[in-house]
C-alpha positions in Angstrom: -17.6 29.2 45.6 -19.0 27.4 42.7 -17.1 29.5 40.4 -14.0 28.6 41.8 -14.6 24.9 41.3 -15.8 25.0 37.8 -12.4 27.1 36.6 -10.3 24.8 38.8 -11.8 21.7 37.2 -11.3 23.4 33.7 -7.7 24.2 34.4 -7.3 20.7 35.5 -8.5 19.4 32.5 -6.6 21.2 30.2 -3.4 20.3 31.8 -4.3 16.7 31.7 -5.1 16.9 28.3 -1.8 18.7 27.4 0.3 16.1 29.6 -1.5 13.4 27.6 -0.8 15.2 24.2 2.8 15.7 25.5 3.4 11.8 26.2 1.6 11.0 22.6 3.8 13.1 20.9 7.1 11.9 22.9 5.7 8.2 21.9 5.1 9.0 18.3 8.5 10.4 18.1 10.1 7.2 19.5 7.8 5.0 16.5 9.2 7.5 14.0 12.8 7.2 15.3 12.4 3.4 15.4 11.3 3.2 11.5 7.6 2.5 12.7 6.1 5.4 10.5 2.8 4.1 10.0 2.1 3.7 13.6 3.6 7.2 14.5 1.8 8.9 11.6 -1.5 7.7 13.3 -0.6 9.3 16.5 0.5 12.4 14.8 -2.6 12.6 13.0 -4.7 12.3 16.1 -2.9 15.0 17.8 -4.1 17.5 15.1 -2.5 21.0 16.1 -0.1 19.7 19.0 3.0 21.7 18.2 4.0 20.3 14.6 2.2 17.1 14.7 0.3 17.7 11.4 3.9 17.9 9.9 5.3 15.0 11.4 2.2 13.0 10.4 3.1 14.1 6.6 6.6 13.1 7.3 5.5 9.4 8.5 3.6 9.1 5.4 6.3 10.3 3.2 8.8 7.9 4.8 6.3 5.1 5.0 5.8 5.9 0.7 9.7 5.8 0.4 10.1 2.5 2.4 7.4 0.8 0.0 9.2 2.3 -3.0 12.5 0.8 -1.9 10.7 -2.7 -1.6 9.7 -2.4 -5.1 5.9 -2.1 -4.0 5.1 0.7 -6.8 1.6 0.8 -6.5 1.0 1.4 -2.7 4.1 3.7 -2.6 2.4 5.9 -5.5 -1.1 5.9 -3.6 0.8 7.2 -0.5 2.7 9.7 -2.3 -0.2 11.0 -4.1 -2.2 11.1 -0.8 0.5 13.8 0.0 -0.2 15.9 -2.3 2.3 18.9 -2.7 4.2 17.6 0.4 8.1 18.0 -0.3 8.4 16.5 -3.9 5.5 13.8 -3.6 4.0 14.8 -6.9 7.5 13.8 -8.7 7.6 10.5 -6.8 4.4 9.7 -8.0 5.8 10.0 -11.4 9.0 8.1 -10.4 6.8 5.3 -8.8 4.9 4.7 -12.5 8.5 5.1 -14.2 9.8 2.2 -11.9 7.0 0.1 -12.7 7.1 0.5 -16.2 11.0 -0.5 -16.0 10.0 -3.5 -14.0 7.2 -4.5 -16.6 9.6 -3.9 -19.5 12.2 -6.1 -17.8 9.4 -8.8 -17.1 8.7 -8.6 -21.0 5.3 -7.3 -20.4 5.6 -4.5 -23.4 2.3 -3.3 -23.7 1.6 -2.5 -19.9 5.1 -1.0 -19.7 4.7 1.0 -23.1 1.1 2.5 -21.6 2.6 3.6 -18.4 5.8 5.5 -20.5 3.3 6.7 -22.9 1.3 8.5 -20.0 4.5 9.7 -18.3 5.2 11.6 -21.6 8.7 13.3 -21.1 9.5 12.3 -17.4 12.8 10.5 -17.4 13.0 9.8 -21.1 9.5 8.0 -20.6 8.9 8.9 -24.2 11.9 7.6 -25.7 11.0 4.2 -24.1 7.7 4.1 -25.4 8.1 5.1 -28.9 11.8 4.4 -29.6 12.5 1.1 -28.1 9.4 -0.6 -27.8 8.1 0.4 -31.5 11.4 -0.3 -33.5 13.1 -3.8 -34.1 16.5 -4.4 -33.2 19.0 -7.2 -32.9 21.2 -8.1 -29.8 25.2 -7.8 -31.2 27.5 -9.4 -28.9 30.2 -7.4 -27.8 33.8 -8.5 -28.8 34.7 -10.6 -26.3 31.5 -12.9 -26.9 32.7 -13.7 -30.6 32.2 -16.8 -31.8 35.4 -19.1 -32.2 34.5 -18.9 -36.2 35.6 -14.9 -35.7 32.0 -13.7 -36.5 30.0 -11.9 -33.9 26.8 -13.7 -32.8 23.6 -12.0 -34.2 20.2 -13.0 -33.0 16.9 -11.4 -33.7 15.4 -9.8 -30.7 12.6 -7.1 -30.8 11.7 -4.9 -27.9 14.0 -6.1 -25.0 15.5 -3.9 -22.3 18.4 -6.4 -21.7 20.0 -5.9 -24.9 20.1 -2.2 -24.5 24.0 -1.8 -24.3 24.5 -3.6 -27.4 21.5 -2.6 -29.4 21.5 -1.7 -33.2 18.7 -0.3 -35.2 17.9 -2.5 -38.3 15.3 -2.9 -40.8 12.9 -5.5 -41.1 14.6 -6.5 -44.7 17.6 -6.9 -43.4 16.6 -10.0 -40.8 15.9 -12.0 -43.8 18.2 -10.5 -46.5 21.5 -9.8 -44.3 
């Protein structure tokens, strides 16, 4: 009789735990579908090997990192993508976060910080081009024809190291700034 009670108790415990895991899995899935990736990811992580919880936990982290990237929180997004290791294209997204951050720094005229990141990225998405060519070469901004001054000559103003002038930049030598 004791054996029967112990066996019956073990079966009831297993069924209870399976039921709890099933409801937690369902709750996490609902949270994921609502876009609450952080909370859903926590629940999926706690479920361990229940169904595909481990994969779902990684997907939650990935979606959370993607949302941070979309909101221009490049450092936080990079941290989450890094934690995912080789999940999906996370390794590439780490570099993408750095590239986006460097582009923002360049747009904000923080040339040294932008150059350091672009240099570290090497050949990723033409980072080497930004690092060595744009940031080290003097340029002038030449207004397009529709912006010519009334005198009929184009407006030329010295400009070094800027991304805003990219569509109309022309390489010049240092001496032509002073001697025409």
